[in-house]
N, C-alpha and C positions, 0 to 999 in steps of 0.2 A: 658131337656137342649138342646139348639141348638148346632149344630156342627160347630166349627170354620172352618171346611173344606167344608162348603156348596158351596163355590166358585169353588171347584174342581170337576172334573168328575169322579175321581177314588180315592180310599182310598190310604193312605200313604203306601209306601213299608215297610214291617215289619223290614227290616234291618235299614232303615232310622228312623223308629219309635224308635227303640232301641238306634240308634246312637245319636239321639237328645234329648232323655229323660234325665231329671235332677232330677227326684223325688228321686233317690237313695241318693242324697246328699242334695238337697234343702229342704227335709222334715223337717229339723231341724228349718226351718223358720216358722213353722206352728203357733207358739204362736204370732209372730210378724204380720203374714199375717191376722190372725183372729182379733187381736188387732186393726190393721189398718182398716180392713173391718167394724168392729163395729163402729169406729169413723166416717168412711165414710157414713155408713148407717144412723147414727144418724144425721149427717149434712144434708143428702138428705131429711130426714123427717122434720127437723127444717126449711129448706129452701122451703118446699112445692114441691120439685121436685118429691118426692114420698110421700104417705100419712104417717102420724104418725103410723097408725096401720101396714102398710107395713114395716116400719122401725123397729118397735118392733118385728114383726114376723121374719124378717131377723136376728135381733140381737139375739133373742132367739135361732134360729136355729144354729147360729155360736157358741154360748156358749155351746150348746149341742154337737156340732162337736168337740169342744176343749176337752170336757170331755171324748169323745170317744177316741181321740188320746192320752190323758193323761193316760187312762186306758189300752191302747194297743188294743182297740177294733175296730180301724179304718183300713180299707183295702186300702192301697196305690196301685194305679194302674199305671203301667208304660205307658200304652197306652194314659193316660191323661197328659203325659209329665211332669208336674211340680206340685209343691204344690198348686199353685193358682187354677188350673183346678181341681185338686183332691178335694179341699175343696168346690169349686163351684158346682161340680157334686154331691157331697153328700148333699149340701144345697138344690139342686133341688129335691133330693130323699126325703128330710125331709119336705120341705114346699111347694113344687110344683113350678109353673111358676113364682111366685112373686120373686123367687130367682134371676131371670134374671134381676131384677131391680137393684140389688146390683152393677152391673157393669156400671150403668149409670154415666157419667162424670168421667170415669176412664178407663185407659188402663193397660195392663199388664206391659207396659214399666214404667209408674210412680208407679205402684204397687210394682214391684220388687225393684225399687229404694228406695221406702219407707221401705220395709222389710229389705233391707241391711243396711240402715241407723239405723234403730231401733236395729237390731242385733249388729251392730258395736258399738253403744252407750253403750249397755250392756257389750260388750267385753272390751271396754275401761275402764269402771268403775271397772270391775273385775280384769283387768290386773293391774290397779293402786293399788287396794287392795293387790294383790299378791306381787307386787313390795315393798309395804310398809312392808309387813310381812317378806320378804327376808331381807330388809334393817334393820328390827328390830333384827333379829337373828345375823346379821353381827355386829351390835352395841353391842349386848349382849356379843358376843365372844370377842370383843375388850375390853369391860369393865372387863370381867373376867380375861383378860390376859394383863392388862394395863402396867404392869412392866416387861413383858417378852421382851427380846431383841433377835432380829434376824439379820442376815446379809442382808442388802439391795443389790440388784443386778442390774447391767447394763450389757447388752450383755450376761446375764446369768452367769456373773462372779461376785464374791464377790467384793462389792464396798465400802460401808460404813455401820457401824451398825445403826440400826433404831429400834424403838419400834414396836412390832407386831401390837399393836393397831393403830399405824400410818399407817401401811400397810393396815389394814382392813378398816380404814376410807377412804382410797383411793377408795375402792369399794363402800363404802357408798356414796361418792360423784358422782361416775358413775351412781349409781342407782337414785340419786337425779335428775341427768340430764334426765334419762329415764322417771322418773315420770313427769318431766316438759314437756317432748315431748308429752306424752299421754294427759296430761292436756291441753296443747296448742291446740292439734288437735281437741279436743272436740268441740270447737266453730265452726269448719268447718264441723264436722259431724252433729251437732245439727241444721240442716236445713231441713225443711219438703218439699219434692218434689211433694207430691200428689196434683192433680189439674193441672198437666202439661199435662196430657193426653198422647197421643202417642208421641207428640213433640211440638204441637202448642197451647196447652191450650185446654179448653173445652167450648162449647157453652151453658153453663148452669149457672144460678146465684148461684154458690157455694160460700161457706164461708171458705176459706182456713185458715184464722186466727183461726176460731173455731176448725177445725180439728187439727191444730198445737197445740193449747192449750190442747185439749183432749188427744193428744199423747205425750205431754210434750216436744215439740220442742221450742227452743228459737226464731226461725225465720222461714220464708218461702222462698223458692227459688225465685230469681228474673227473671230467664230466663228459659222458659219451655224447650227449646232445650238442654241447658246445664244440666238442672235437670235430664233428663232421661238418659243422656249419661255420666255424670260425675262419675268417680270412683276414684277421687283424694283421697277421704277419706279412701278408701281401701289401696291405695298406701302408704298414710301417716302411717296408722297402720302398714302395712307390713315393711316399712322402720324403724319405731321406734322399731318394734319387732326384726328386724334384728340386730340393734345396741344393744338392750338389750341382745340378745342371744350372741352377740360377747363379751359383758362384762362378761356374765356367763361363756363363753367358756374360756376366759382368766384366770378366777379364777379356773375353773375346771382343766386347764392345769397345773397350779401351785400346785393344790392339788394332782394331779397325780404324779408329780415330788416329791413333799414334802413327800408324803406317801410311797415312794420307800425306800428300805433298804439302798440305797446309801445316802439318805438324812435323813429320819426318823424324820422329823420335826413334823409331825402329824400322827395320826392314825385314819382311818375311823371306824365308829361304825359298828359292825357286821350286823346291819340291813340295811346298805347302801353299802355293799360290797358283792362280789360273790366269789365262789371257782372255781377251775379248774376241768375239767372233767378227767384229767389224773394226775395232780400234786397236791397231797393232802396238801402240805404246803402253797399253794398260797392264797392270800387274794387280790382280784382284785378290783380296784376302778371303777367298771363299771358304777355307777351312774354318776361320773364325766366324764367318757369317752363317755357315751351316750349324755350328755349335750353338750359336745364338737362336737360330731358327728351330732346331730340334728340341730346344728346351720347351717349346710350346706343345709338342706332341707328348712329352713326358708329363707335363701338367694335365693335358687332356686325358691321358690314361688314368691318372690319379682320380680325377673327377668322375670318370666313367665308372671306376670300381667303387668309389664312394656312393654313387647313385645306384648301382646294382645292389649294394648292401643295405641301403637306408630303410627299406620297407620289407625286408625278408622275414617272414615268420619262421620260427624254429620248426624242423631242423634243416635238412637238406632240401634245396629247391633247384630245378634245372637252370635257373638264372645263374647259378654259380659256375656253369660251364663258360660263361662270358668273363670269368675272372682271368683266363689264361692268355688270350690273344694279345690284349693290351699290355698285360704284365710282361710277357715274353718280349714284346717290342720295347718296353721300358728298360729291361735288362740289357737287351742288345744295343740299344741306343746309348745308354750310359756308358757301357764298357767300351764301345767303339769311340765315343766322344773323349773319354779319359785317355785312351791310347793315342788318338790322333792329336789331341791337344798337347800331350806330353812331347810328342815329336815336334810340333810347331814351336813350343817354347825352347826345346833343346837346341834348335837351329836358328833361333831369333838373333838378329844382329842389332845391337844397341848403338845408336849414333850419339855418343857422349858429348861431342862438341855442340851438337844441336840442342840437346837437353840442357847443357850448361848455359848456353846463351839465353834460352827461354827461362831458366831459373833465376837469371840475373836481370829480370825485368825492371822497368823504371820505378814501380811502386810496390814490388813484392816484399820490401823490407819495412813497409809502413807499420806493421805490428811491432817489429823489433824497435823502431824509433819510439813508439808509444811506451814499450817496456823500458826503454832508455830513460824516458821522462819519469816514469814511475820510480826508477832507481834514484832519480834526483829528488824525489819527494812529492811529486804530483800524484793526486788520486788517479786511478786508471781511467775513469770516465772522463775526467778533464783532459788527460793525456790523449785519449781517443778522439776527443773533439778537436784538439790542436792538430792532430795528424790528418783528420778529415779535411780541415781547412787547408793544410799544407798541400795535400794531394789535389784539392780543387785549384789551388794557386798554381802548382806545377803544371797541371793540365792546361790551364789558361796561358801559361808562359811557354809551353812546349818544352819543359825541362823535366828531367827525371829528379828524384829526390837527392841523388848524390851530386847533381849539377847545381843545386842551390848553394848560394854563398852562405857563410856563417851569419852575415847580416840579415839575409832573408830568413834564415831559421829563427834568429833572435826576434825578428819582427812578429813572430807568432808566439814565442815564449822565450823569456830571457834566461831560462834554465839551460837552453842549448849551449854547448861549448864546443871547442874544436875536436874533442874526442868523439863527437857524433860521427865523424868520418872514419872512425875505427870499425864501424858496424859494416859487415859484409855478409855475403851469402854464407861463407864458411862459419863466421862467428854465430850467425843466426842458427845454423844447424848444430854447432857445438854447445850452444846455450841451452838446448832442449835435453839437458842431461838428467832426465828423470826416468824411472822405470817405465818402459813402453815408449820412450821418446825416440827421436830420430838422430840424436847425438851419435857420432861415430863410435864411441866406445860402447854405448848401449846397443847399437846395431850389431857390433862385433860380438858382443855377449850373446845376443839373441840368435845370431847365426851359429855360434858355437853350440848353443843348447839345441837348436833345431837339427844340427848334424848328429849330435849325440842321440837325440830321440829317434831319428831316422835309422841310424845304425842299430839301435836297440830293436826297433821294429823288424828290421830286415833279418836280424839274427833270430828273432822269435818266430819269424814267418807270418806275423799278423800286423 
């Protein structure tokens, strides 16, 4: 194998060799690197740039190297910098000088761009699968608890009664948007950069469309300079991952609060909780806390990549080596978080009696009483004022709204009548019978639609 340092008079300083090596983390690209190289060699042979026999020899050597790596028999060498040179060096050892023909009409610049796109395509598809799995357990939990009532919150204060299923379907909708973001970005990932060379294209009669078809790409890049320096697809994945982690973190925060003794709305399964090293009574929601905490590292990886890209002149720069470590961490973190969160939700126990009592709080129907007055002809702002005073009065007397006498109600507005006592938590929920509302019928319809959409996605495999 020829040395890429032939232009230099002295060997690279050992500290620099270690500093610039990426094989520690880019070795995970080996499948994609070999896959791309096989397609490239096949194209070179088809086009007569190398002989068919040479292409077959190269392809056979690459397949053998993949088997070695799969089995753990491959020695990765830091002095060879990256996965590309490690594989190329081993190819020379296996088939001799003909290995040098593989790099014809190719640069490490378009090679690594190809590997990262192939890797990201796989990551996107797996991420969508995990999002669908998480969405599925959310819908299952909603279906199992479709009649359970909880207090809805604004400002973390009890606001109005809602169905637990309606709450859970809010996260279903968030996950739907997450899935849409990853699906949408695929058309921008699915572009084949190989053939761009270092930055200007290559002076050989290559067939880029053939390689794209072999590798399963929908399109080829239209500008060689952009192709080798573009990392928008990594930024898009990282941004979509950050939003998805934010959604999970919001849910995790509520499960942490809801599983506390102060709330007691839910109980974590023992398999998704930990104990204390000193307090034997503790059952800690560590899975939810870790999901909340790991969101920060995904945010950090996104900002790191944005910072790397913000001042790069065209075309390729060594800075782009730093796109991988954080990105791989983002993919790993998101996929594991999606999987573990799905398990946590699937095993969650809902304490319906506790949520029902909380939803039937002393003043949670205040808005319904205001709406009642509106139905009797009062302007809403006036009705709002009446109820504000009623709540203040009830607090002073130590009474809930339902404990007030009709005379007490009438002292604030003579519009009140005995039918005011017909207002309940259930009537409050049923009255929200609008598209997107918490009424039982609307939630049942939303659940049915969610299941149909999920079944369709599972059948399609996306």
